C-alpha positions in Angstrom: 0.2 0.2 0.0 1.1 3.6 -0.3 -1.7 5.1 3.1 -3.0 6.9 2.8 -4.5 6.9 -0.7 -3.7 2.8 -0.9 -4.4 0.7 2.2 -1.9 -1.3 3.2 -2.3 -4.9 1.4 -3.6 -3.4 -1.4 -2.9 -4.0 -4.9 -2.9 -1.6 -7.1 -3.2 -1.5 -11.2 -1.5 1.3 -12.6 -2.0 1.6 -16.7 0.7 3.2 -18.9 1.3 4.6 -22.5 4.7 5.1 -23.7 4.1 8.2 -26.1 8.0 8.9 -27.2 11.8 8.4 -26.6 13.2 11.2 -27.0 17.1 9.6 -27.5 20.0 12.0 -26.6 23.7 11.0 -26.5 26.3 13.3 -24.9 29.1 12.4 -27.1 31.8 13.4 -24.5 30.1 12.7 -21.1 31.2 15.9 -20.3 27.4 18.0 -21.3 30.0 19.5 -24.5 28.0 18.1 -26.8 24.4 16.0 -26.6 23.0 14.2 -29.9 19.6 14.1 -30.8 17.7 11.6 -33.5 15.5 14.3 -34.7 14.5 11.0 -37.4 15.5 7.2 -37.2 17.6 6.3 -40.2 15.8 3.4 -42.1 19.4 1.6 -42.3 20.8 -0.3 -39.7 24.4 0.2 -40.6 26.7 2.3 -38.8 29.9 4.1 -40.2 33.4 3.6 -38.5 36.7 5.9 -38.3 38.0 5.6 -42.2 35.3 5.0 -44.4 33.6 7.7 -46.4 30.3 8.9 -46.2 28.1 10.9 -47.9 26.8 14.1 -45.5 24.5 17.6 -45.2 25.6 19.4 -42.2 23.5 23.3 -41.5 25.2 25.3 -39.2 22.9 27.5 -36.8 24.1 30.3 -33.6 22.7 30.3 -30.4 20.0 31.7 -31.7 18.8 30.3 -34.7 20.1 32.1 -37.6 22.2 29.8 -40.3 25.8 30.0 -40.2 26.8 27.1 -42.6 24.8 24.7 -45.0 26.2 22.1 -46.9 24.5 19.5 -48.6 26.1 16.3 -50.9 29.6 17.2 -49.1 31.6 13.7 -49.1 33.9 13.4 -46.4 35.6 10.4 -44.6 35.1 9.8 -41.1 38.5 10.8 -39.1 40.3 12.5 -41.0 39.5 16.4 -40.5 37.5 19.2 -39.7 34.3 19.4 -41.7 34.3 23.3 -42.7 34.3 24.5 -39.4 33.3 21.9 -36.9 35.9 20.4 -35.9 37.1 16.5 -36.5 36.2 15.4 -33.3 32.5 16.2 -32.9 32.2 15.5 -36.1 33.1 11.6 -36.1 31.3 11.0 -32.4 28.6 12.4 -34.1 29.0 9.8 -36.8 29.7 6.5 -35.8 26.7 7.4 -33.3 24.2 7.7 -36.4 22.4 4.9 -38.1 21.9 5.5 -42.2 19.6 7.7 -42.9 19.5 9.1 -39.6 18.7 13.3 -39.2 19.9 14.5 -35.5 20.8 17.8 -34.3 24.1 18.3 -32.1 23.9 21.2 -29.4 27.1 22.1 -28.5 27.8 24.0 -25.2 30.9 26.3 -25.4 32.4 26.4 -21.1 35.1 28.6 -19.9 38.4 27.6 -21.4 36.7 24.9 -23.8 38.7 24.8 -27.3 35.8 22.1 -28.3 33.7 24.4 -29.9 34.9 27.1 -32.7 34.9 30.4 -31.2 33.0 31.5 -35.0 29.9 28.8 -33.4 
């Protein structure tokens, strides 16, 4: 029981419904880069470092304005920065994605943080 609402030795049945699952991944376990799945991909494969992928990328500042936008870019994971986004962030984001998945990565800058480029 759960007095005073439910007396002792009483059975209670809960009916619940799972409406949605929000999938978030803290890419570095420090809160600086958190990936949120927007649309799950239909594929089952995840890319690995050194593999070539084709990506589209939109970078927005903290006010929502588009800073960069690139469509159908060929990129080899783990080899270089992807335009203004550091290789470390790009690689971590993509190795946690399935083919066809759309996700956003929220980057937070902390004092002394070198992970997030100044122009962002």
